[in-house]
C-alpha positions in Angstrom: 115.8 95.1 74.2 112.8 94.3 76.1 111.0 95.9 78.9 110.1 94.5 82.4 107.0 96.3 83.9 106.9 95.9 87.7 103.5 97.0 89.4 102.8 97.5 93.1 99.4 95.9 93.8 96.3 98.4 94.3 95.3 99.7 97.5 94.9 96.9 99.8 92.8 97.1 103.2 95.4 98.9 105.6 93.9 98.6 109.3 91.5 95.9 108.5 91.6 92.5 110.2 92.6 91.2 106.6 95.1 93.6 104.8 95.4 90.8 102.1 92.6 92.1 99.7 92.1 94.8 97.7 89.8 97.8 98.6 87.3 99.1 96.2 89.7 101.8 95.2 92.4 99.3 94.6 90.4 97.3 92.1 89.5 100.5 90.1 93.2 101.4 90.2 94.2 97.9 88.7 91.3 98.0 86.0 92.4 101.5 85.0 96.0 100.4 84.6 94.8 97.6 82.2 92.6 100.2 80.2 95.4 102.6 80.1 97.8 99.9 78.5 95.1 98.6 76.2 94.5 102.1 75.0 98.2 102.0 73.9 98.4 98.6 72.4 100.8 97.0 75.1 100.8 93.3 75.3 102.9 90.8 77.3 104.9 87.9 76.7 104.7 86.6 80.2 103.4 87.2 83.6 104.8 86.8 87.0 103.0 87.5 90.4 103.4 86.9 93.9 101.0 84.4 95.6 99.1 86.7 97.7 95.5 87.6 97.3 96.0 91.3 96.5 98.7 90.2 93.8 96.0 87.9 92.2 93.1 90.5 92.6 95.3 93.3 91.1 96.2 91.1 88.1 92.7 90.4 87.7 91.7 93.9 87.5 94.5 94.7 85.0 93.4 91.8 82.9 89.8 93.2 82.9 91.1 96.5 81.8 93.2 95.0 78.9 90.2 93.2 77.7 91.9 89.8 78.4 95.1 88.1 78.5 96.5 85.2 76.5 100.0 84.6 78.0 101.3 82.4 80.9 101.2 83.4 84.4 103.6 82.1 86.9 103.0 82.5 90.7 106.1 82.9 92.4 106.5 82.9 96.2 109.7 84.8 95.9 107.8 87.9 94.9 105.6 87.9 98.1 105.9 90.8 100.7 107.7 90.5 104.0 105.5 90.1 106.9 105.2 93.7 108.4 103.4 92.4 111.5 106.3 90.0 112.5 108.8 92.8 111.8 107.1 95.1 114.0 106.6 92.3 116.8 110.4 91.5 116.6 111.3 95.1 117.7 108.0 96.1 119.4 106.7 93.0 121.4 103.5 95.1 122.9 100.5 95.8 120.3 100.5 99.0 118.9 97.6 101.2 118.7 95.5 101.3 115.5 97.1 103.7 113.1 93.8 105.9 112.7 95.6 109.1 112.8 98.4 110.8 110.8 100.6 110.9 113.8 99.9 107.1 114.8 100.4 106.4 111.0 103.6 108.0 110.7 104.7 106.3 114.1 103.7 102.8 112.4 105.8 103.4 109.5 108.9 104.8 111.5 109.0 101.6 113.5 108.7 99.5 110.3 111.5 101.3 108.7 113.7 100.6 111.8 112.7 97.0 111.7 113.4 96.6 108.2 116.8 98.1 108.6 117.5 95.7 111.7 116.3 92.7 109.4 118.3 93.5 106.4 121.3 93.9 108.8 120.8 90.6 110.5 120.2 92.0 113.8 116.7 90.6 114.2 115.1 87.4 112.8 111.2 87.8 112.8 109.2 84.9 113.5 107.9 83.0 110.3 109.9 84.9 107.9 113.1 84.1 106.0 116.1 86.1 106.6 117.2 89.1 104.3 119.5 87.1 102.1 116.8 84.5 101.3 114.2 87.3 100.7 116.3 89.2 98.3 117.5 86.2 96.7 114.0 85.2 95.7 113.7 88.5 93.8 117.1 88.1 92.3 116.0 84.6 91.0 113.0 86.3 89.1 115.1 88.9 87.7 117.6 86.3 86.5 115.0 84.5 84.8 113.6 87.4 82.9 117.0 88.6 82.0 118.0 84.9 80.5 114.6 83.9 79.1 112.5 87.0 78.4 114.9 89.7 77.6 113.6 90.5 74.1 109.8 90.7 75.2 107.5 92.5 77.4 107.3 91.0 81.0 104.8 92.0 83.5 105.4 91.3 87.4 102.7 91.9 89.9 104.1 92.2 93.5 104.5 94.4 96.5 106.7 97.2 97.8 109.2 95.1 99.3 110.2 92.9 96.4 109.9 95.9 93.8 112.2 98.0 95.9 114.6 95.3 96.4 114.4 94.8 92.6 115.5 98.4 92.1 118.2 98.2 94.9 119.7 95.2 93.3 119.8 96.8 89.7 121.1 100.1 91.1 123.2 98.9 93.9 121.9 101.0 96.6 122.5 100.8 100.3 119.7 99.2 102.5 118.7 102.6 103.7 117.9 103.8 100.3 116.2 100.5 99.5 113.9 101.2 102.5 113.1 104.7 101.5 112.4 103.6 97.9 110.1 101.0 99.5 108.2 103.6 101.6 107.6 105.9 98.5 106.0 103.3 96.4 102.2 104.1 95.4 99.4 101.7 94.9 99.4 100.3 91.2 102.4 102.5 90.4 104.6 101.1 87.5 108.3 100.8 87.4 110.3 99.9 84.2 113.5 98.1 83.5 115.0 97.6 80.1 116.0 94.2 79.6 118.9 92.6 77.6 120.9 89.1 78.2 123.6 91.1 79.8 121.9 93.5 82.4 118.6 95.2 83.5 118.5 98.8 83.4 116.1 101.1 85.4 114.0 103.4 83.1 111.2 104.7 85.4 110.1 104.4 88.9 106.9 104.6 90.7 104.8 106.2 88.1 101.3 106.6 87.8 100.6 107.7 84.2 97.4 105.6 84.2 96.0 108.0 86.8 97.4 111.4 85.3 93.8 112.9 84.3 91.6 115.3 86.2 89.2 112.3 86.5 91.7 110.0 88.0 94.4 112.0 89.9 92.3 111.7 93.5 93.0 107.9 93.0 96.6 108.0 94.1 97.2 106.3 97.5 100.1 104.6 99.2 99.0 101.7 101.5 
């Protein structure tokens, strides 16, 4: 048996012109995760990431905390996040107000959940995005590669909430509604673990922040 560790990227830049970069807090979260694993002697046999900037920056922080990484890194577009702006525009063509209050923040994510459900159901085709079957198929392909090639070792995946919740949904056989709910609850730098064997993947933990579970670091927990 091996273990697959799926990490959601550190806090990105929600509300900024370029979301796809870590905030200062996001960098701290990533480095702290690497430090936590180094303290426990964890090493990896291979690493997969998406190709987005926030994925690369998160891995860089983890590697810094680990004190280095001497293992292959594979950048896979199938681990990239969906385009939330394209999803929102598909159901709400008019520009949304900046989500700078709790009410507007909740409104933004209610609309996003609605758009995700319609995309997964094939009702909408957001501009520039693959259909749901192609998106989920990219995630499935990576999971199959882990299961067949690395089932006896430790594998790290650094990705985003959409692909990680999709992976959990595939392993557990959840409905689209549950997969969306899981997506909305994933925290920055959170770790989800699967036990791996050549026959199957099994969920062991979901959305954990053990590396931030100290008085010094608990305030570092974020969602966006």
